[in-house]
LUMZA-485576 format. One record per atom (N, C-alpha, C, O): residue number from 1; residue in one letter; atom name; z, x, y. Coordinates in pm, 1 decimal. Layout:
BEGIN
NUM/A/CA/Z/X/Y
...
This chain:
BEGIN
1/M/N/7273.5/11440.9/8400.3
1/M/CA/7391.7/11399.1/8331.7
1/M/C/7444.0/11516.8/8248.7
1/M/O/7367.3/11589.1/8185.2
2/L/N/7574.9/11533.7/8250.9
2/L/CA/7639.1/11643.6/8179.6
2/L/C/7751.7/11589.2/8093.3
2/L/O/7850.7/11538.6/8146.1
3/P/N/7738.2/11598.8/7959.2
3/P/CA/7847.7/11554.3/7872.3
3/P/C/7967.9/11647.3/7885.7
3/P/O/7952.4/11768.1/7903.7
4/H/N/8086.4/11590.3/7876.8
4/H/CA/8208.5/11670.2/7890.6
4/H/C/8213.5/11782.9/7787.6
4/H/O/8259.7/11892.6/7818.9
5/T/N/8167.3/11757.9/7667.2
5/T/CA/8174.0/11861.2/7562.6
5/T/C/8096.8/11987.0/7600.7
5/T/O/8125.4/12094.4/7547.7
6/R/N/8000.8/11976.6/7690.4
6/R/CA/7924.5/12095.0/7733.7
6/R/C/7992.5/12172.0/7845.7
6/R/O/7947.9/12281.3/7880.4
7/T/N/8099.8/12117.6/7903.3
7/T/CA/8164.3/12184.6/8016.3
7/T/C/8257.9/12296.0/7973.3
7/T/O/8277.5/12392.5/8047.1
8/G/N/8315.7/12283.8/7854.8
8/G/CA/8415.3/12382.0/7812.1
8/G/C/8549.4/12364.1/7879.9
8/G/O/8637.5/12449.1/7866.5
9/L/N/8566.3/12255.1/7952.4
9/L/CA/8691.2/12229.2/8023.2
9/L/C/8787.1/12149.3/7935.7
9/L/O/8744.5/12061.6/7860.5
10/P/N/8917.3/12179.5/7945.4
10/P/CA/9012.6/12106.3/7862.3
10/P/C/9037.7/11963.1/7910.4
10/P/O/9062.7/11874.7/7828.5
11/Q/N/9031.5/11939.1/8039.9
11/Q/CA/9060.3/11808.4/8097.2
11/Q/C/8932.7/11743.1/8149.0
11/Q/O/8842.7/11812.6/8196.2
12/P/N/8923.7/11611.1/8140.9
12/P/CA/8807.5/11541.1/8197.4
12/P/C/8801.1/11558.2/8348.8
12/P/O/8903.0/11577.7/8415.1
13/L/N/8681.5/11550.5/8400.9
13/L/CA/8660.0/11556.2/8545.3
13/L/C/8666.3/11415.9/8603.5
13/L/O/8652.4/11316.6/8532.1
14/E/N/8687.2/11409.5/8734.0
14/E/CA/8691.9/11282.1/8804.8
14/E/C/8592.9/11285.5/8921.1
14/E/O/8552.0/11392.2/8966.9
15/V/N/8556.3/11168.8/8966.9
15/V/CA/8468.2/11158.3/9083.0
15/V/C/8530.4/11235.5/9198.9
15/V/O/8649.2/11221.0/9227.9
16/G/N/8449.9/11316.8/9263.9
16/G/CA/8495.8/11397.1/9376.8
16/G/C/8533.1/11539.4/9339.6
16/G/O/8545.9/11624.5/9427.7
17/D/N/8551.1/11567.4/9210.0
17/D/CA/8583.0/11704.3/9168.7
17/D/C/8465.7/11796.4/9202.1
17/D/O/8349.1/11760.1/9186.1
18/E/N/8499.6/11915.1/9248.4
18/E/CA/8397.7/12014.7/9282.0
18/E/C/8401.4/12124.4/9177.6
18/E/O/8508.3/12162.8/9130.0
19/L/N/8283.2/12175.0/9142.0
19/L/CA/8275.5/12278.6/9041.4
19/L/C/8156.5/12368.3/9067.1
19/L/O/8076.1/12343.5/9156.9
20/V/N/8146.4/12472.4/8987.6
20/V/CA/8034.1/12565.0/8992.8
20/V/C/7956.3/12547.4/8863.4
20/V/O/8014.2/12550.4/8754.8
21/V/N/7824.1/12528.9/8874.7
21/V/CA/7738.6/12514.4/8757.7
21/V/C/7631.0/12622.4/8761.8
21/V/O/7604.2/12680.8/8866.7
22/T/N/7570.2/12648.1/8647.0
22/T/CA/7457.5/12740.9/8641.9
22/T/C/7333.0/12663.7/8601.6
22/T/O/7339.4/12567.1/8525.5
23/D/N/7220.0/12708.1/8654.1
23/D/CA/7094.3/12644.9/8616.5
23/D/C/7030.5/12722.4/8501.2
23/D/O/7090.2/12817.0/8449.8
24/Q/N/6912.2/12684.0/8461.0
24/Q/CA/6844.5/12747.3/8348.1
24/Q/C/6812.4/12893.8/8373.7
24/Q/O/6795.8/12971.3/8279.5
25/D/N/6803.5/12931.8/8499.9
25/D/CA/6774.5/13070.4/8535.9
25/D/C/6900.3/13154.8/8550.8
25/D/O/6892.0/13273.7/8581.8
26/G/N/7017.5/13093.7/8528.7
26/G/CA/7143.6/13166.0/8541.7
26/G/C/7197.0/13172.7/8683.0
26/G/O/7293.8/13243.9/8709.7
27/E/N/7134.2/13098.2/8775.1
27/E/CA/7180.5/13094.8/8914.4
27/E/C/7300.2/13001.2/8925.8
27/E/O/7306.1/12898.7/8857.8
28/F/N/7394.9/13036.2/9011.3
28/F/CA/7512.8/12953.9/9035.5
28/F/C/7485.2/12854.8/9148.1
28/F/O/7415.8/12886.3/9244.7
29/H/N/7541.3/12733.7/9133.9
29/H/CA/7530.3/12630.0/9236.5
29/H/C/7664.1/12559.1/9248.5
29/H/O/7735.7/12542.3/9149.7
30/G/N/7697.3/12517.7/9370.0
30/G/CA/7811.2/12429.1/9387.2
30/G/C/7768.5/12290.9/9341.8
30/G/O/7651.1/12255.8/9352.9
31/A/N/7861.6/12212.1/9290.8
31/A/CA/7830.0/12076.4/9246.6
31/A/C/7951.9/11987.5/9267.7
31/A/O/8065.5/12034.7/9272.5
32/T/N/7925.7/11858.2/9280.1
32/T/CA/8030.9/11758.3/9295.8
32/T/C/8006.4/11646.1/9196.7
32/T/O/7892.9/11601.3/9180.2
33/V/N/8111.2/11600.7/9131.2
33/V/CA/8101.0/11486.7/9040.0
33/V/C/8088.4/11360.5/9126.0
33/V/O/8176.6/11330.3/9206.4
34/V/N/7977.8/11287.1/9108.2
34/V/CA/7955.8/11165.9/9187.3
34/V/C/7976.4/11038.8/9105.2
34/V/O/7994.3/10931.1/9162.2
35/A/N/7974.2/11049.6/8972.1
35/A/CA/7998.9/10933.3/8885.9
35/A/C/8037.1/10983.1/8747.5
35/A/O/7996.1/11090.9/8704.5
36/V/N/8116.5/10902.1/8678.9
36/V/CA/8156.4/10931.8/8541.2
36/V/C/8118.4/10811.9/8456.6
36/V/O/8151.1/10698.0/8490.3
37/G/N/8049.3/10837.8/8346.5
37/G/CA/8009.0/10730.4/8256.2
37/G/C/8030.5/10773.2/8112.6
37/G/O/8113.5/10859.4/8083.9
38/G/N/7956.2/10713.3/8024.0
38/G/CA/7965.0/10749.2/7883.5
38/G/C/8034.6/10642.5/7802.4
38/G/O/8064.6/10533.1/7850.3
39/D/N/8059.2/10678.3/7677.8
39/D/CA/8113.8/10581.5/7583.1
39/D/C/8265.6/10584.9/7573.0
39/D/O/8322.3/10515.4/7488.7
40/G/N/8331.8/10661.9/7654.8
40/G/CA/8477.1/10671.7/7650.7
40/G/C/8527.9/10781.5/7560.1
40/G/O/8640.3/10828.8/7577.2
41/V/N/8446.3/10823.2/7463.3
41/V/CA/8484.2/10932.1/7373.9
41/V/C/8447.0/11065.8/7437.1
41/V/O/8527.9/11158.5/7439.8
42/D/N/8324.9/11075.2/7487.6
42/D/CA/8276.5/11196.1/7553.6
42/D/C/8221.1/11156.3/7689.9
42/D/O/8104.9/11116.8/7699.8
43/P/N/8302.8/11166.1/7796.0
43/P/CA/8254.0/11126.1/7928.3
43/P/C/8127.0/11202.2/7967.0
43/P/O/8107.0/11317.1/7927.6
44/E/N/8043.6/11136.6/8043.6
44/E/CA/7923.1/11198.8/8097.8
44/E/C/7935.3/11200.9/8248.6
44/E/O/7971.3/11100.9/8310.7
45/Y/N/7905.0/11315.4/8306.9
45/Y/CA/7920.8/11333.7/8450.5
45/Y/C/7785.2/11335.7/8519.7
45/Y/O/7691.8/11402.4/8475.1
46/H/N/7776.6/11263.0/8626.8
46/H/CA/7659.8/11268.4/8714.4
46/H/C/7700.4/11359.2/8829.8
46/H/O/7799.2/11334.3/8898.8
47/L/N/7622.5/11464.6/8849.2
47/L/CA/7656.4/11565.5/8948.4
47/L/C/7557.9/11565.2/9063.5
47/L/O/7439.0/11539.3/9045.0
48/R/N/7607.7/11593.8/9181.2
48/R/CA/7521.5/11624.3/9295.7
48/R/C/7523.4/11775.9/9307.1
48/R/O/7627.2/11836.4/9334.0
49/I/N/7407.6/11835.9/9286.3
49/I/CA/7396.7/11981.2/9289.5
49/I/C/7380.0/12025.7/9433.8
49/I/O/7295.9/11973.1/9506.9
50/G/N/7460.0/12122.2/9473.8
50/G/CA/7455.2/12174.0/9610.3
50/G/C/7377.4/12304.2/9618.6
50/G/O/7286.3/12329.7/9539.9
51/A/N/7414.7/12383.5/9713.2
51/A/CA/7343.7/12507.4/9742.6
51/A/C/7364.1/12611.5/9632.5
51/A/O/7464.6/12611.9/9561.5
52/R/N/7265.2/12698.9/9621.5
52/R/CA/7278.6/12813.8/9531.9
52/R/C/7385.5/12904.6/9589.0
52/R/O/7392.2/12926.0/9710.1
53/L/N/7469.2/12957.8/9501.4
53/L/CA/7579.4/13043.2/9544.2
53/L/C/7556.4/13186.6/9498.2
53/L/O/7524.1/13209.3/9381.6
54/P/N/7572.4/13283.0/9587.3
54/P/CA/7571.7/13421.9/9543.1
54/P/C/7690.1/13443.9/9448.2
54/P/O/7787.1/13368.2/9450.9
55/V/N/7681.6/13545.5/9366.4
55/V/CA/7783.9/13571.5/9265.5
55/V/C/7923.3/13579.6/9325.8
55/V/O/8017.5/13524.6/9268.8
56/D/N/7939.2/13646.6/9439.2
56/D/CA/8073.0/13661.1/9497.0
56/D/C/8131.8/13527.2/9541.3
56/D/O/8251.3/13503.5/9523.2
57/L/N/8049.2/13438.8/9599.3
57/L/CA/8099.9/13307.6/9639.4
57/L/C/8130.7/13221.1/9517.8
57/L/O/8229.0/13146.9/9517.5
58/A/N/8047.9/13230.3/9415.6
58/A/CA/8074.2/13155.3/9292.6
58/A/C/8205.9/13200.7/9230.8
58/A/O/8285.2/13118.0/9185.6
59/A/N/8229.2/13330.4/9228.6
59/A/CA/8353.3/13383.9/9171.4
59/A/C/8474.5/13336.0/9251.1
59/A/O/8577.6/13302.3/9192.9
60/Q/N/8462.8/13333.0/9383.6
60/Q/CA/8573.8/13285.4/9466.4
60/Q/C/8605.4/13139.5/9434.9
60/Q/O/8722.0/13100.9/9427.6
61/R/N/8501.1/13058.9/9416.3
61/R/CA/8523.3/12917.1/9388.8
61/R/C/8580.9/12893.6/9249.7
61/R/O/8649.6/12794.0/9227.0
62/M/N/8553.7/12983.6/9157.6
62/M/CA/8601.3/12964.7/9019.9
62/M/C/8743.5/13013.6/8998.3
62/M/O/8801.1/12988.3/8892.4
63/T/N/8801.4/13082.4/9094.7
63/T/CA/8939.1/13128.3/9080.7
63/T/C/9033.7/13023.6/9135.0
63/T/O/8994.9/12938.1/9214.6
64/D/N/9157.0/13031.1/9091.8
64/D/CA/9258.5/12937.8/9141.5
64/D/C/9319.5/12983.7/9273.2
64/D/O/9397.0/12910.3/9334.6
65/A/N/9285.5/13103.8/9316.6
65/A/CA/9343.3/13158.4/9439.5
65/A/C/9289.4/13083.0/9560.7
65/A/O/9172.7/13044.1/9564.0
66/D/N/9373.7/13063.2/9658.2
66/D/CA/9329.9/13000.5/9782.8
66/D/C/9232.6/13093.3/9853.4
66/D/O/9247.4/13215.5/9850.4
67/L/N/9133.0/13033.1/9917.0
67/L/CA/9037.2/13112.3/9991.6
67/L/C/9100.0/13161.9/10121.3
67/L/O/9177.3/13090.9/10185.5
68/E/N/9066.1/13282.7/10158.0
68/E/CA/9112.5/13335.5/10285.9
68/E/C/9040.1/13261.1/10397.3
68/E/O/8925.5/13219.8/10379.6
69/P/N/9105.9/13243.4/10512.2
69/P/CA/9047.3/13162.8/10620.2
69/P/C/8906.0/13204.1/10659.6
69/P/O/8822.7/13118.2/10688.6
70/E/N/8877.8/13333.0/10661.1
70/E/CA/8742.7/13375.5/10701.2
70/E/C/8638.3/13337.8/10597.2
70/E/O/8520.5/13325.5/10630.7
71/N/N/8678.5/13319.2/10472.3
71/N/CA/8583.8/13280.4/10367.9
71/N/C/8561.6/13130.3/10363.0
71/N/O/8457.7/13084.8/10315.2
72/I/N/8657.3/13052.7/10411.7
72/I/CA/8643.1/12907.2/10409.6
72/I/C/8522.2/12865.5/10491.7
72/I/O/8446.6/12778.3/10448.8
73/S/N/8501.9/12925.1/10608.0
73/S/CA/8388.6/12886.7/10691.7
73/S/C/8256.0/12922.7/10624.9
73/S/O/8158.1/12849.8/10640.8
74/V/N/8250.6/13032.2/10551.2
74/V/CA/8128.7/13069.1/10479.2
74/V/C/8098.1/12963.2/10373.6
74/V/O/7983.3/12920.8/10359.5
75/H/N/8200.0/12920.5/10299.7
75/H/CA/8180.4/12817.3/10198.1
75/H/C/8138.7/12685.3/10261.8
75/H/O/8055.3/12613.8/10206.2
76/D/N/8195.3/12652.3/10376.9
76/D/CA/8157.0/12529.6/10446.6
76/D/C/8009.7/12532.5/10485.9
76/D/O/7939.8/12432.2/10471.1
77/V/N/7962.3/12645.9/10535.5
77/V/CA/7821.7/12658.9/10575.4
77/V/C/7731.2/12646.5/10453.0
77/V/O/7628.2/12579.2/10458.8
78/V/N/7768.4/12710.4/10343.6
78/V/CA/7688.6/12701.7/10220.9
78/V/C/7681.7/12556.6/10173.7
78/V/O/7575.1/12509.6/10133.9
79/D/N/7793.7/12485.7/10177.6
79/D/CA/7795.2/12345.2/10136.4
79/D/C/7707.0/12259.7/10226.8
79/D/O/7636.1/12171.4/10178.6
80/L/N/7710.7/12285.3/10356.5
80/L/CA/7625.4/12210.6/10449.2
80/L/C/7477.8/12237.4/10421.7
80/L/O/7396.1/12145.7/10428.3
81/L/N/7443.3/12361.1/10391.1
81/L/CA/7304.1/12393.0/10357.6
81/L/C/7259.9/12319.8/10230.9
81/L/O/7146.4/12273.0/10222.0
82/G/N/7349.4/12310.3/10134.0
82/G/CA/7317.8/12236.0/10012.4
82/G/C/7295.6/12088.2/10041.1
82/G/O/7203.6/12027.3/9986.5
83/E/N/7379.5/12030.1/10126.4
83/E/CA/7363.5/11890.2/10163.8
83/E/C/7231.4/11868.6/10237.4
83/E/O/7162.0/11770.0/10212.6
84/L/N/7196.7/11959.4/10326.9
84/L/CA/7071.0/11949.7/10399.9
84/L/C/6952.9/11956.2/10304.2
84/L/O/6857.6/11879.5/10317.6
85/R/N/6958.8/12047.4/10207.7
85/R/CA/6851.2/12059.2/10108.9
85/R/C/6835.8/11929.8/10031.5
85/R/O/6723.8/11884.4/10008.3
86/N/N/6947.4/11869.4/9990.9
86/N/CA/6940.6/11743.6/9916.0
86/N/C/6884.4/11630.9/10002.5
86/N/O/6807.7/11547.9/9953.6
87/M/N/6921.8/11627.2/10130.1
87/M/CA/6869.3/11524.8/10220.9
87/M/C/6718.7/11540.7/10238.5
87/M/O/6644.7/11442.4/10235.9
88/L/N/6674.2/11663.4/10256.2
88/L/CA/6531.5/11688.9/10274.3
88/L/C/6453.8/11654.5/10147.4
88/L/O/6344.3/11598.8/10154.8
89/R/N/6509.2/11686.9/10032.8
89/R/CA/6444.6/11655.6/9906.3
89/R/C/6433.0/11504.6/9890.5
89/R/O/6330.9/11454.0/9844.0
90/H/N/6539.1/11432.5/9929.6
90/H/CA/6537.3/11285.9/9918.1
90/H/C/6432.7/11223.9/10009.9
90/H/O/6364.4/11129.8/9969.4
91/T/N/6418.5/11273.8/10131.8
91/T/CA/6321.4/11217.5/10225.2
91/T/C/6179.2/11251.6/10181.4
91/T/O/6086.9/11175.8/10211.3
92/D/N/6158.5/11364.0/10111.2
92/D/CA/6026.2/11398.6/10061.3
92/D/C/5981.8/11304.8/9950.6
92/D/O/5861.9/11287.3/9929.2
93/M/N/6076.8/11243.8/9879.2
93/M/CA/6044.4/11154.5/9767.5
93/M/C/6011.0/11014.1/9813.4
93/M/O/5952.7/10936.9/9737.3
94/T/N/6046.5/10979.0/9936.3
94/T/CA/6023.4/10841.8/9983.6
94/T/C/5893.7/10831.3/10059.8
94/T/O/5858.3/10723.3/10106.9
């Protein structure tokens, strides 16, 4: 769970929003907001953490510029790898 006040973002996030987060080691990861909760004053976001992103891919995702077509496929592959990792982690827990 991530409180909105820790995001540094001016606007609240919504379910389906994609973002870049850092872990405790300073590594970048793609993430998607899967639920929003909280008390209404400070929303809390439940995130699905995706694949680790190299610095250059994280920087591309954090800019407002459209991705060049050749980079879109790289991002798609990274996202698929993150989904696969989450699926494998989930099956290991059951």
